[in-house]
BADO-258828 format. One record per atom (N, C-alpha, C): residue in three letters; x, y, z. Coordinates in steps of 0.05 Angstrom, whole numbers, plus 5000, padded with zeros to 4 digits. Each point is the difference from the previous one (the first is absolute). Last residue first. Example, Ala and Ser with C-alpha at 12.3 -4.5 7.8 and 13.67 -1.06 7.14 Angstrom:
2
SER525749555142
SER501650245001
SER498550225014
ALA500648854999
ALA498250245000
ALA501850245000
// end
This chain:
457
UNK749431210572
UNK500549924973
UNK499950254982
UNK501749725111
UNK499050194981
UNK500749914972
UNK498549515102
UNK501750034976
UNK498650194981
UNK500349635110
UNK498550164981
UNK501950054976
UNK499349205086
UNK501350214984
UNK498150144982
UNK498249235061
UNK500250265014
UNK500950234981
UNK498749054974
UNK497850055019
UNK500050285012
UNK504449394920
UNK499850295004
UNK497850075020
UNK502449094978
UNK502450144991
UNK499950305006
UNK492749385021
UNK502549905013
UNK502450174993
UNK491450184963
UNK499950045028
UNK502649925014
UNK499049844907
UNK500150285005
UNK500050065030
UNK498749114973
UNK502750094994
UNK500450295006
UNK491449645007
UNK501749915023
UNK502950084995
UNK494050174930
UNK499350175023
UNK501849935024
UNK500849484921
UNK501150274996
UNK499450185024
UNK496549114999
UNK502949995002
UNK501250284997
UNK490649904990
UNK500949955028
UNK503050015002
UNK496350064914
UNK499450245015
UNK501049975029
UNK500549254943
UNK502050204993
UNK499650265016
UNK493649325011
UNK502649925011
UNK502250204994
UNK491350104963
UNK500050075028
UNK502749935013
UNK499250254894
UNK499349795019
UNK500250105028
UNK501650574924
UNK498249814988
UNK499149795020
UNK502451065021
UNK501349744998
UNK498049794989
UNK500851075002
UNK497849804995
UNK501249734994
UNK504450805065
UNK499849904973
UNK497949794997
UNK500150825071
UNK500149714998
UNK499949924971
UNK501550855072
UNK500049964971
UNK500649714995
UNK495850565086
UNK501549764992
UNK499849974970
UNK498650835082
UNK499449884974
UNK501849774994
UNK498950725073
UNK499249735006
UNK499149854974
UNK504050915010
UNK497249974992
UNK498949725006
UNK509050245023
UNK498650255005
UNK497049984994
UNK506449284983
UNK499150025027
UNK498550265006
UNK501549364913
UNK500250295006
UNK498950045028
UNK504049094941
UNK498350125019
UNK500650305004
UNK501149084926
UNK501150245011
UNK498050125019
UNK502748964953
UNK498050215006
UNK501450235014
UNK505449394928
UNK499150005028
UNK497850215004
UNK504149354914
UNK499550275009
UNK498849985028
UNK503249284936
UNK500650025029
UNK499650295011
UNK498749724906
UNK498149855017
UNK500650035030
UNK501950464903
UNK500950075027
UNK498249855021
UNK498749844908
UNK502750094998
UNK501250085027
UNK490949734988
UNK501949775001
UNK502950094998
UNK492450665042
UNK500749894974
UNK502049775005
UNK492250725052
UNK502049795002
UNK500549884973
UNK495750995045
UNK500149794979
UNK502249805006
UNK494550555075
UNK502450034984
UNK500149774981
UNK492350505072
UNK500849804980
UNK502550084985
UNK496650265103
UNK500250114973
UNK501149784982
UNK495150145103
UNK501549814983
UNK499850104971
UNK498750425106
UNK499350034972
UNK501949814984
UNK496350205108
UNK501849854983
UNK499050024971
UNK497350815064
UNK499649724998
UNK502049874981
UNK502850905054
UNK498049914980
UNK499849704998
UNK499850055078
UNK499650234982
UNK502750094988
UNK494549165062
UNK502450084986
UNK499450224980
UNK493749495057
UNK500950265010
UNK502550104985
UNK496149134984
UNK497850204995
UNK500850285008
UNK505749245017
UNK500050084972
UNK497950214994
UNK501749955101
UNK501449834981
UNK499650104971
UNK497350335091
UNK498049964980
UNK501149834977
UNK506650585053
UNK497749895013
UNK497749984981
UNK509349994951
UNK498750175020
UNK497749855014
UNK508649474963
UNK497650124990
UNK498750185021
UNK510849644980
UNK497650005016
UNK497750134985
UNK509649944974
UNK499049735003
UNK497549985018
UNK503850804931
UNK499849945028
UNK498849735003
UNK501350404914
UNK502350105014
UNK499949955030
UNK493849724925
UNK499450255013
UNK502450135014
UNK500349154949
UNK498050164986
UNK499750285012
UNK505949345037
UNK500950044972
UNK498150194986
UNK497749725086
UNK502350185001
UNK501050064972
UNK493149385008
UNK499050275007
UNK502350205002
UNK502349104985
UNK498650114976
UNK498950285006
UNK504149525071
UNK501950074980
UNK498750134975
UNK494549655067
UNK501250255009
UNK502250094980
UNK496049184982
UNK498150214996
UNK501150275010
UNK505049225015
UNK500150084972
UNK498050224994
UNK500049625086
UNK502550144996
UNK500250104971
UNK492449475026
UNK500050275011
UNK502650164995
UNK497449264927
UNK500149995029
UNK500350285011
UNK495149754904
UNK502550085014
UNK499749965030
UNK493049864931
UNK501649775007
UNK502650075015
UNK493950664964
UNK498649845020
UNK501549765010
UNK503450544929
UNK500050155025
UNK498649855022
UNK499849634914
UNK502749995011
UNK500250155026
UNK491850024953
UNK500549735011
UNK502849985012
UNK497650804956
UNK498449975025
UNK500549735012
UNK504050174917
UNK501350165021
UNK498549975026
UNK496449594923
UNK502449865009
UNK501350155023
UNK492750424959
UNK499149765015
UNK502449845010
UNK501850724944
UNK499050105026
UNK499149765017
UNK502649814912
UNK502450075016
UNK499150115028
UNK493349784934
UNK501349765012
UNK502450075017
UNK491550674991
UNK502449934984
UNK501449755013
UNK492150505034
UNK499649754986
UNK502449914984
UNK499650845047
UNK499949785020
UNK499549734987
UNK505150714941
UNK497450005014
UNK500149775020
UNK507550624932
UNK499249785018
UNK497250055011
UNK504350624941
UNK499749754986
UNK499249775018
UNK502150895036
UNK501649984975
UNK499949724988
UNK497050005101
UNK500350224982
UNK501649924975
UNK494549685102
UNK501349924975
UNK500150234981
UNK499449845113
UNK499050164977
UNK501649924975
UNK497449545102
UNK501950034978
UNK498750154977
UNK495549715083
UNK502050215006
UNK502250024979
UNK492549365001
UNK498750255007
UNK502050235004
UNK502849104979
UNK498450104978
UNK498850285006
UNK504749535069
UNK501850104979
UNK498550124976
UNK495049605071
UNK501450245009
UNK501850114978
UNK495749184983
UNK498150225001
UNK501350265008
UNK505149205002
UNK499450084972
UNK498150245000
UNK506349925085
UNK498149834987
UNK499350104972
UNK506150295076
UNK500849994971
UNK498249804986
UNK501250545098
UNK497949874984
UNK500750024971
UNK506749995091
UNK498850164978
UNK497949834985
UNK502149825105
UNK501349974974
UNK498550164979
UNK500149935108
UNK498850174980
UNK501649994974
UNK502949485074
UNK497249934995
UNK498850174978
UNK510449974996
UNK498349915022
UNK497249954991
UNK505250664937
UNK501049785017
UNK498049935021
UNK499850754933
UNK499149744990
UNK501049765016
UNK500951005013
UNK502249864988
UNK499349724989
UNK495051025018
UNK499849725006
UNK502249854985
UNK500251065035
UNK498349844983
UNK499849725010
UNK504750805038
UNK501449774989
UNK498449834982
UNK496550835040
UNK502850054993
UNK501349764985
UNK490949965029
UNK500250254985
UNK502850054991
UNK498049265056
UNK499249954972
UNK500250264983
UNK501750065093
UNK502049834987
UNK499449954971
UNK493850485052
UNK502450154996
UNK502149844986
UNK492149575025
UNK499550184977
UNK502550174995
UNK500249435074
UNK499949844976
UNK499650184975
UNK499750395087
UNK502749914993
UNK500049854974
UNK492150705009
UNK501149815019
UNK502749904989
UNK495851004979
UNK500149724991
UNK501149825023
UNK499550955011
UNK497349904998
UNK499949704992
UNK508150545006
UNK499249875025
UNK497149904998
UNK503950524930
UNK501249735000
UNK499149855025
UNK497750914991
UNK498449844981
UNK501049714999
UNK504850595055
UNK497249975010
UNK498349844981
UNK508950234977
UNK499949785018
UNK497249965012
UNK502850434902
UNK499050065027
UNK499949755017
UNK507050264915
UNK497449885007
UNK499250065028
UNK508050384961
UNK498649914976
UNK497149915006
UNK506150315068
UNK500550194979
UNK498449944975
UNK500249425077
UNK498150225002
UNK500450224979
UNK506149265007
UNK497449914992
UNK497950224999
UNK508850165035
UNK500049984971
UNK497349914989
UNK500950055093
UNK500350274989
UNK500049994969
UNK499749195048
UNK497450145000
UNK500350284989
UNK507949495009
UNK498349894980
UNK497350144999
UNK505950255068
UNK501150084974
UNK498249894977
UNK498049725087
UNK499350294997
UNK501050114973
UNK502449125024
UNK497250024992
UNK499150294997
UNK508849825031
UNK499749914973
UNK497150034990
UNK501950205090
UNK501450194983
UNK499649924971
UNK496649435068
UNK498550254998
UNK501350194980
UNK502249075034
UNK499750064971
UNK498650274996
UNK501649625088
UNK502549944986
UNK499950074970
UNK492250105058
UNK502150185008
UNK502649964983
UNK492049434982
UNK499750294997
UNK502550165005
UNK498949015004
UNK498150084979
UNK499850304996
UNK505949615067
UNK500649874975
UNK498250104977
UNK498750335090
UNK502650074990
UNK500549894972
UNK492049815047
UNK500050284992
UNK502850074988
UNK498849135036
UNK498450044976
UNK500250294990
UNK504249825082
UNK501349864978
UNK498650044974
UNK496150345079
UNK502450164992
UNK501449874977
UNK492849545039
UNK499050254987
UNK502350164989
UNK502049235051
UNK499149944974
UNK499050244985
UNK502650105091
UNK502349934983
UNK499149954971
UNK493450145066
UNK501450254993
UNK502449954982
UNK495449255034
UNK498350154981
UNK501350264991
UNK504249485067
UNK500249874974
UNK498450154979
UNK501850135100
UNK500450214980
UNK500249884972
UNK498049435076
UNK498750255007
UNK500350214978
UNK504449154996
UNK497149984994
UNK498650265005
UNK510150124979
UNK498649825017
UNK497149984992
UNK510550394968
UNK497249974992
UNK498849785018
UNK508650705023
UNK499149734993
UNK497150004993
UNK507950774999
UNK497349965008
UNK499049734990
UNK508750424981
UNK499949895027
UNK497249955010
UNK501850374914
UNK501749765001
UNK499849875027
UNK495750844979
UNK498549764994
UNK501649745001
UNK501151025018
UNK501149795016
UNK498749734995
UNK494250724964
UNK502650075012
UNK501049785019
UNK493749654924
UNK499650195022
UNK502850085010
UNK499849454927
UNK497350094997
UNK499250205021
UNK509949764954
UNK498449985024
UNK497250124995
UNK508349554939
UNK498050214999
UNK498149965024
UNK510849704992
UNK497249924998
UNK498250245001
UNK509450294969
UNK499349775017
UNK497149934996
UNK505250684951
UNK500050085028
UNK499349775019
UNK499849904905
UNK502850045009
UNK500250085029
UNK491549454978
UNK501350224986
UNK502950025009
UNK490649284998
UNK502450095012
UNK501350224983
UNK491149235009
UNK500850274993
UNK502450075016
UNK494349205008
UNK501250004974
UNK500850284991
UNK493650075080
UNK501149754989
UNK501150044972
UNK499350765080
UNK498849924975
UNK501249744990
UNK499650225105
UNK501750064977
UNK498649904975
UNK498449915104
UNK498750204984
UNK501950114978
UNK501048995038
UNK500150265011
UNK498750204981
UNK500448855025
UNK499550224982
UNK500350265015
UNK500848995022
UNK502250205003
UNK499750234980
UNK494649155022
UNK500750094973
UNK502350214999
UNK495749665081
UNK502049814990
UNK500950084971
UNK493050485044
UNK502650085010
UNK502249814990
UNK490949804981
UNK501050244985
UNK502750085009
UNK497748975012
UNK498850265009
UNK501150224983
UNK498748964967
UNK501950205011
UNK498550255009
UNK496049234953
UNK501249905025
UNK501950195014
UNK495450234919
UNK501449754994
UNK501449905025
UNK496550855025
UNK500249964971
UNK501749754995
UNK493350395088
UNK502749934989
UNK499849974970
UNK494250305096
UNK500250054972
UNK502849954990
UNK497749835092
UNK497549944986
UNK500350034970
UNK507150225060
UNK499549724999
UNK497649924984
UNK502350915013
UNK502249884986
UNK499649694998
UNK493850525051
UNK499750044971
UNK502249864984
UNK499250055099
UNK499149764986
UNK499850044970
UNK502650705064
UNK501749765006
UNK499349774982
UNK495050814996
UNK502850054991
UNK501849765004
UNK491049975032
UNK500149994970
UNK502950054990
UNK498550055094
UNK499549734990
UNK500349994970
UNK500550845042
UNK502349845006
UNK499849724989
UNK492650574992
UNK502250094983
UNK502549835005
UNK492649865055
UNK499449914973
UNK502250074981
UNK500550305089
UNK500549724999
UNK499549894972
UNK498050915017
UNK502949955001
UNK500749714998
UNK490750265002
UNK501450084975
UNK503049955001
UNK493049375054
UNK501050275002
UNK501650084976
UNK491849285002
UNK502950025001
UNK500850295002
UNK490849485033
UNK501150204982
UNK502950035004
UNK493349125013
UNK501750205014
UNK501150194980
UNK491749185013
UNK501550194983
UNK501650195018
UNK496848945022
UNK499250285002
UNK501850174983
UNK496848905026
UNK501650184984
UNK498950285002
UNK499649135075
UNK498850114976
UNK502050194985
UNK501849575085
UNK500449824977
UNK498750104975
UNK500050495083
UNK498449775002
UNK500349804977
UNK504850845006
UNK500549865024
UNK498549745002
UNK502550364901
UNK498750105024
UNK500649845025
UNK505950194904
UNK498649815017
UNK498750135024
UNK501650484901
UNK501549905023
UNK498349815016
UNK501250594898
UNK498449815015
UNK501749895022
UNK500351004949
UNK501149744999
UNK498349825018
UNK500151054944
UNK499049815020
UNK501549744997
UNK500350804941
UNK501050085026
UNK499149815022
UNK497750194898
UNK498849835020
UNK500850085028
UNK503850474928
UNK497150045000
UNK498649835022
UNK509449934984
UNK499450265012
UNK497050055001
UNK503149214958
UNK500649995029
UNK499450275013
UNK499049934906
UNK498149835014
UNK500450005030
UNK506050474944
UNK497450135000
UNK498049835015
UNK508749664988
UNK500050225019
UNK497250135001
UNK501349334936
UNK500049895027
UNK499950215021
UNK501050264910
UNK497349905005
UNK499749885028
UNK508550294971
UNK498250235003
UNK497149915006
UNK506349344981
UNK500650125026
UNK498250235005
UNK499549594915
UNK498949835021
UNK500550115028
UNK503850454927
UNK497150034999
UNK498749835022
UNK509249924987
UNK499450265012
UNK497050055001
UNK503149234955
UNK500449975029
UNK499350265014
UNK499949994906
UNK497749845011
UNK500349975030
UNK507050434957
UNK497650174999
UNK497649855010
UNK508349554992
UNK500150195022
UNK497450175001
UNK501049424927
UNK499749855025
UNK500050185025
UNK501850394916
UNK497149935002
UNK499549835025
UNK508850274974
UNK498650205015
UNK497049935003
UNK505549434948
UNK501050005027
UNK498450205017
UNK498349964908
UNK499149755012
UNK500849995030
UNK502950734946
UNK497150025006
UNK499049745014
UNK508950044969
UNK499650175024
UNK497150025007
UNK502049554921
UNK501149855023
UNK499650155026
UNK497350404916
UNK498249785009
UNK501149855025
UNK501151004959
UNK501949805012
UNK498349775011
UNK495750644944
UNK502750125001
UNK502049805010
UNK490549854994
UNK500850064973
UNK502950114999
UNK495749815083
UNK500249744986
UNK501150054971
UNK497550715059
UNK502849915003
UNK500549744986
UNK491350415008
UNK501650104977
UNK502949915002
UNK493349865069
UNK500249794980
UNK501650094976
UNK498050605073
UNK502149805006
UNK500349794979
UNK496650964968
UNK499249815020
UNK502249795005
UNK498851104959
UNK501049724997
UNK499149845024
UNK495250884955
UNK501449915024
UNK500849714997
UNK498450834923
UNK498649825018
UNK501749935023
UNK501250554915
UNK499650145026
UNK498449835019
UNK503649734913
UNK497250075001
UNK499250145026
UNK508849674984
UNK499450194979
UNK497250095000
UNK502649345062
UNK501350255006
UNK499350214979
UNK497149124985
UNK498550125022
UNK501250275008
UNK504549494936
UNK497550104989
UNK498350145021
UNK507749545029
UNK500750254986
UNK497650134987
UNK498749165041
UNK500750205021
UNK500850274987
UNK498349244944
UNK497550125011
UNK500650215022
UNK507349814922
UNK499049885025
UNK497550135009
UNK502849944896
UNK500350185023
UNK498949865025
UNK504149714896
UNK498149945022
UNK500750185023
UNK501550094887
UNK501249985026
UNK497749935020
UNK500250304900
UNK500849725006
UNK501549995026
UNK492050704964
UNK502849975006
UNK500649715008
UNK492350594939
UNK500449785018
UNK503049965004
UNK493550914973
UNK502249814993
UNK500149785021
UNK494350854990
UNK498949734996
UNK502049804992
UNK501150975024
UNK500049924971
UNK498849724995
UNK500650365090
UNK498750214983
UNK499849914971
UNK504749445061
UNK497150005006
UNK498550204982
UNK509449974995
UNK498949754989
UNK497049995004
UNK504950705040
UNK499750044971
UNK498849754986
UNK501949965093
UNK497950184995
UNK499550054970
UNK507349465028
UNK497549875006
UNK497650184994
UNK508650364989
UNK499549794980
UNK497349875005
UNK503350635063
UNK499150134975
UNK499249794979
UNK504049685078
UNK497350105006
UNK498850144975
UNK508949744995
UNK498349765000
UNK497150085006
UNK506550665007
UNK499549944972
UNK498249754997
UNK502950235086
UNK498150204990
UNK499349954971
UNK506649475039
UNK497449935011
UNK497850204991
UNK508850194976
UNK499149764986
UNK497349905010
UNK504450715043
UNK498850094976
UNK499149774982
UNK504949865080
UNK497250045005
UNK498550104975
UNK509649915006
UNK498549764991
UNK497150025006
UNK505950894982
UNK499149825021
UNK498849754989
UNK507950684961
UNK497249914995
UNK499349805021
UNK508150794966
UNK499049815020
UNK497149944994
UNK505950634952
UNK500049734991
UNK498849805019
UNK501550985013
UNK497749944982
UNK499949714992
UNK503950405097
UNK500849954972
UNK497749934983
UNK499050185093
UNK501750224990
UNK500849974971
UNK490949545028
UNK502650015014
UNK501550234988
UNK489249545007
UNK501950194988
UNK502550015016
UNK491249304980
UNK502050095019
UNK502050184986
UNK489549534990
UNK502050174987
UNK502050105021
UNK492449455024
UNK501649854981
UNK502050164985
UNK494050355069
UNK498449894977
UNK501649864980
UNK506050585058
UNK497149975005
UNK498649894975
UNK510050365047
UNK498949774986
UNK497149985007
UNK509150775004
UNK497549895010
UNK499149774982
UNK510450215005
UNK497750174999
UNK497649865011
UNK511049915020
UNK497749864989
UNK497650185003
UNK511349955012
UNK497850194996
UNK497749874986
UNK507749555068
UNK499150034973
UNK497750214999
UNK508349985070
UNK497249924998
UNK499150064972
UNK508750235040
UNK499849714997
UNK497149904998
UNK503350945005
UNK499649875026
UNK499849694998
UNK500950544922
UNK502350065017
UNK499849865027
UNK494449534926
UNK500750285004
UNK502450035018
UNK497549164932
UNK499750095027
UNK501150295002
UNK495649414915
UNK502450155009
UNK499550125028
UNK496049124941
UNK499350235017
UNK502650135010
UNK499349204945
UNK500850254988
UNK499350245017
UNK497949085022
UNK502950024998
UNK500950274990
UNK490849805006
UNK501150025027
UNK503150025000
UNK495449874918
UNK499750275010
UNK501050035028
UNK500149154960
UNK502050184987
UNK499750285010
UNK493849365032
UNK502749945009
UNK502050194988
UNK490350405009
UNK501049754990
UNK502949965009
UNK492650575056
UNK502150034980
UNK500849724991
UNK492550115057
UNK500450284993
UNK502150044978
UNK497849155040
UNK497750094985
UNK500450294990
UNK506549555056
UNK499949884973
UNK497650094983
UNK500750325091
UNK502150114982
UNK499949874973
UNK494649895085
UNK498850024973
UNK502150134980
UNK498749655103
UNK502349964982
UNK499050014971
UNK494150085075
UNK502450145011
UNK502449974982
UNK491849544982
UNK499550294997
UNK502350175010
UNK500749004957
UNK499950125026
UNK499650314997
UNK496349304928
UNK502350165005
UNK499850135028
UNK495349174928
UNK500050165025
UNK502750145004
UNK496249784901
UNK501649875021
UNK500050185025
UNK491750014929
UNK502650125006
UNK501549845022
UNK493449504933
UNK499750175023
UNK502750115008
UNK494249354918
UNK502350155009
UNK499250185024
UNK495449024974
UNK500050284992
UNK502350155013
UNK498149045009
UNK497750145010
UNK500150304993
UNK507049374974
UNK497449864993
UNK497650155009
UNK509250464969
UNK499049895025
UNK497349884994
UNK509450464946
UNK497549854999
UNK499349915029
UNK506950684931
UNK499349915027
UNK497249874998
UNK505849964911
UNK499050215018
UNK499349885027
UNK502849504923
UNK502350175007
UNK499150225018
UNK496048964988
UNK499650284993
UNK502450165009
UNK495949015009
UNK502150084982
UNK499550284990
UNK493849565059
UNK502650045014
UNK502150104982
UNK491149824969
UNK499850205022
UNK502750055012
UNK498949364929
UNK499650274990
UNK499950215022
UNK501049085022
UNK502450104986
UNK499650284990
UNK492949545044
UNK502150075019
UNK502450114985
UNK492649734949
UNK499250225018
UNK502350085017
UNK500949254944
UNK500350254985
UNK499350245018
UNK498949135035
UNK502950074997
UNK500450264986
UNK491349675007
UNK500950095026
UNK503050074999
UNK496149624924
UNK499050275004
UNK500950125026
UNK502149104979
UNK501650194985
UNK499150285003
UNK494949335039
UNK502550025014
UNK501950204986
UNK491749774961
UNK499750195022
UNK502550035015
UNK501249714899
UNK498349915022
UNK499850215021
UNK501750164891
UNK501349955025
UNK498049925021
UNK501650064884
UNK498150015022
UNK501549925026
UNK505350484918
UNK498849745007
UNK498250035024
UNK505550724967
UNK497549974986
UNK498649735005
UNK506450645063
UNK500249754985
UNK497349954987
UNK503350765058
UNK498650024975
UNK500549754982
UNK503950085088
UNK497350105003
UNK498449994974
UNK509249765004
UNK498449805012
UNK497150095002
UNK506550574965
UNK499849784982
UNK498249785012
UNK502150755054
UNK498250074977
UNK499649774982
UNK506049895072
UNK497250025009
UNK498150074978
UNK509250004982
UNK499149725004
UNK497150005009
UNK504250834991
UNK499649884974
UNK498949725003
UNK502750585074
UNK497250014992
UNK499549864973
UNK508550175049
UNK498549775010
UNK497249994990
UNK506050724979
UNK500849754986
UNK498549765010
UNK499250875041
UNK498449974975
UNK500649744986
UNK501350045106
UNK501050154978
UNK498349944975
UNK496349985104
UNK501549844980
UNK500950184977
UNK495750005112
UNK500650134975
UNK501549814982
UNK493750055100
UNK501549864980
UNK500350164975
UNK499250445101
UNK498449884978
UNK501749874980
UNK502350885065
UNK499149735006
UNK498249904977
UNK508350754993
UNK497149965005
UNK499449715005
UNK508750334979
UNK499150205019
UNK497149975007
UNK507149194973
UNK498450214988
UNK499150195022
UNK508049174977
UNK498450165020
UNK498650224985
UNK503548994968
UNK500250284996
UNK498250155019
UNK505548964995
UNK497650175003
UNK500650294995
UNK504349044983
UNK500950274994
UNK497650185001
UNK503248955036
UNK497950194994
UNK501250284996
UNK504449024978
UNK500250215020
UNK498050224993
UNK501949204947
UNK497849995019
UNK500050225020
UNK506949914934
UNK497550034986
UNK497650005019
UNK508749875033
UNK499750284991
UNK497450034985
UNK502249145029
UNK499550175023
UNK499650294991
UNK502349384935
UNK497349955009
UNK499350185024
UNK508850004966
UNK498250144982
UNK497149965008
UNK506549555049
UNK500350295004
UNK498150154982
UNK500549064991
UNK498750075025
UNK500150305005
UNK504649674925
UNK497249974997
UNK498450085025
UNK509549995003
UNK499050224982
UNK497049994997
UNK504349305048
UNK500150255015
UNK498950234984
UNK500949174957
UNK497849995020
UNK499950265016
UNK507149894939
UNK497550044986
UNK497650015019
UNK508649805035
UNK499850284992
UNK497350064986
UNK502049115022
UNK499450155024
UNK499750304993
UNK502849424931
UNK497249955007
UNK499150165025
UNK509150024974
UNK498350154980
UNK497049965007
UNK506349515051
UNK500150295007
UNK498350164981
UNK500949084983
UNK498450045024
UNK500050305007
UNK505549734929
UNK497249984993
UNK498250065024
UNK509349945014
UNK499350254986
UNK497050004992
UNK503549235041
UNK499850215019
UNK499250274986
// end
């Protein structure tokens, strides 16, 4: 009996520990998007810079691991400000600590100063508006354009359109919320069909009827009868997946948006205004305008104020969206537009110095090693060499200054010497390794062990 009791206790302990281990311990964040800690990146680095040859499946795994394992905010289609109810912009004016520190006056009302262009002044000197961060982000983008710097961030096309003083379109919602865009696209196509149908019926204004003698004759429909007929039949004629618009139970409220005051109404009393076929187009216009413009107007105005301090929005608006994105973020070497690391491209864009020439065996080995790298390892090499895992528009030919390879003596007394990089001048101090295998092993080791750090000797 004692043995049986001990076995039962062990089973209970094991099951309890398993339940505790499997219990999800999620962390809540203030921002949307996947995040990871730094400790999770070591495994990804060791996998990315494996010196052995990898298949296409391994390359896809490296792409997903490198994109998701980041400690910063990430969105596959670029960053865009989180929508904020214009009637509840308190979190944008003061941070959480500042809101707690606001001292109320005698009447119980906080003394708050003016706020314009991202700078908010209050009664205390320690208050700082989170909008100033958006203004600093605008300054950063403008300064990067002026200095020709490439930033390791992706900007949403909708945000680039705002910075260029352009007008956002309905398709830009796909880059912000693809699920919502897919749902609204069905409604948008239906509203367009209804509008087209109304235009045709109003233009024709005729119908076919039976004559007294069995023949067919035309009869002009009266305007009131036509309106009544169309209003009664539109719900039946136009449906979405077999459901009418009224069956969707939509009201004039912003989707996926809510605040402490309750749902965000698109029109006064929008909670009680049902969406029908007749007002579907008006509903969609208000939804797109709210998500793409009204709910982010305060943040975007702060970014534009900071951007205009350094760069001109009028000059920026001359470029199209693709050119604006490449001017700020460069090319990341992913997808269809992969980097050209062919032998000819590398020979034309590498400068040899201090004993090296293009005919040197070490330079030839280096060109072959770079050409054999997979896309993830190439980005790691560019980050190790320049400090940014992206190339400017034009790739290696547009890199300034050009890649310079400097000769360093290699000796048997120190066979494991590593290459060194100077990110300010894009210089690679490459030891004159005797074999290609040793050079590859040392380069991959340097990329794996020190991809982000800067060391002073």
